N, C-alpha and C positions, 0 to 999 in steps of 0.2 A: 112300540118302544124303540127308541133310537138304537142303531147298531153300535153306537159308542156312548153308552149311558154315562151319566155323571152320578157319583155316589157321595152322600154325606151322612155320616153316622152321628146320631144324637146320643150323647153319653153322659154318664155320671161316674166320677172318678173311681169309685170302689165297687161299682155294681158288677157282680160275677156274670150276670146274664149279658151285659154289654161286651164283656171280654170274649164271648163266644164268636159273634160275627167279626169282631176286631181281629181275632186270631185267624179266622178264615180269610179275611181281606189281606192280611199280611202273608199268610201261607201261600195264597194264590196270586200274590203280587198284583192285586187290584188297586189301581190308583183311586184314592178317596180323600175326602176331608173328614175331620172329626171335630165336633163341637161339644164341649162339656157344659152342662147346665147344673144349677143348684135345684135339686128335686124338692127341697123344702120351700123354695121360692121360684118356681119355674116361670119362664116367660109366657106371656099370654098366648103366643102362637103355638106353644107346645100342646096346649089343650085341644087345639084344632087338628093336630096330626096324630095324637096318641089317645085313642078312645079309652084305654085303661089308665091313662096318665102315668105310664111307666116307661122306662127305657129298657132296651134300646128301641130306637126308631131309625130306619134307613130310608133316607129320601133319595129316590131314584128318578132323575129327570123331573124333579118337582113333585113326584107322587110318593106318598108315605107307605112304608111297610113296617108293621110292628110285630113284636114278639121274637125272642132270640132264635128259636129253632127254625121257624119259617124263613127268617132272614138268612140264617146260616146255610140252610138247605138251598135257598134260591141262589146264593152266591156260589155254592158248590156246583149247582146244575148249569150255570151259565159259563163255566170255565172248564178247561180240559181236565180230565181225570175226575175221580170221585173219592170223597172221604168216607164213603160207605162201601161195603162189599157188594159185588154184583149179584150174588145169590140172594133171592128174595127172602129166604128163611134167615140167613145170616144177617141180612140188613134189618129184618124185624127184631132179631136178637139184640143187635146193637142199639136199636131204638128203645128196647126194653131196658137196657143197662143205662141209657140216658135218663130214663124216668127214675131209675134207682139213684142216679146222681142228683136229680132234682130233689128227691127226698133228703139226700145227704146235705144239700145246701140249706134245706129247711131246718135240719138238725143243727147245722152250724149257726144259723140265726138264733135258734132256741138256746144254744150254749152262750152265744155272745150277749144275749139279752136277758138271761136268767136272773131273776131278782133275788133268789136265795140259794143257799148251798144245795138244797134238795133238788131244785130244778136244774141247777148246774150239773150235779152229779148224774142226773137222769139223762140229760142231753149228751153229756160226755160218754156215758155208757152206751147209749144208742149209736153214737158215731163210731165208737170202738167196735161194736158188733157189726156194723155195716162194713167197716174196714176188714174185719175178719172174713166176711162173706166175699169181698173182693179178692182177698188173698187166696181163697179157695178156687176162684174161677180164672185167675190170671195164669198165663202160660210163661214161656221163657222170656217174653219181652223182646225188645225194650219197651214196646207200646202195648196197648190193650190187646190188639189182635196179632201181635208179633212184630215183624220188622217195619210194617207200614203205619205211619201216623194217620189217624182217622178221626171221624167225628166224635167218637166216644172220648178220645184224648182231648179234643177241643173242649168238651163239657167238663171233664174232671180237672183240667189244669187250673182253673180259677179256685176250685175247692182246695186243691193242694197248696195254692198260694195262701189261702186263709189259714190252713192248719200250720203252715210254716210260721206265719205271723203270730199266731196264738202261742206257739212254743217259744218264739223269740221274745215276745212281749210279757207273757205271764207264766211261762214255764209249763204250759199244758202240752203234754206229749200224747199225740194221737197216732201218728205214723211212727212205729217203733221197730226194734229188732225182732219183735214177735210177728211182724208182718213184713218180712224182708222183700217179698216181691212187690208189694205196694210201695215200700220205701224206695226201691230201685226205679219203679215206674214214675213215682212223684219226682224224684231227682232228675230223671231224664226229661220229663215234661218241663220242669222249672228252669232247665238250661236251654230249652229250644228257643231260638231267636224270636220267633213270632209270639211266643208266650211271654218272654221277657219284655218285649216291646208293646204288649197289649194294654199296659196300664201306664199312666203318667208317672213322672219322677216323684210326684207328691203322694203316691199311693200309700206308703207306710204311714206317713204323717196324717193323711186323711182317714186312714183306718183307725188310728188311735183316737182321732177326734170323734169318729163314729161310735166307738166303744164308750167314750166318755158321755156322749149324748144319750146312749142307752141307759147309762147309770146303773148297770147291774153288777153282778159279782165280778165279771171280767174287768169292768171299769175300776172296781175297788182294788183289784190286784195289780193295776198298772203302777209302775214306779213313779 
């Protein structure tokens, strides 16, 4: 690998998993290109570099690396400092809470795509329960592990972007006064420059289009 590698991130405008390496790239001031593709009609070359036909893919000196966490951890490891704790047990704990965040993203999709009110209420209730769990484990903040921004924050920032959009668009309140520590954490993350810049200017418009394509309860509630 070259001592001065070139990086190109293959992305989809609203994908939460793409936002992870994009945030790391921005946080660590890594020079890179970004190319947005239409996942419904991907270019032919995309199938050759993405075995699972998903984004993100990071092309490093012409070689492809896929899946959001391997990409994010690679970028973290090749740059000074770490977004993980040094202690092996604490690091493992953070990785466990990342898996918890993955589950919450799955529940967000279940909520966004729910075809009837029963499914919608179930997904909303599950997300609310997960947020209650986070409320119980968070400390004084402002980030997951205290004063230092870390990889867990990288993972949850896209989720909180979605919860904010759902509240703005269809009035679904998930992060509320009943989870004040989560609310403060979410607000802190959504104001962080790397998080703000991790999505294109068209994100909100593209997210509305995504909800409409799903055609579920969330779509029906759009103005």
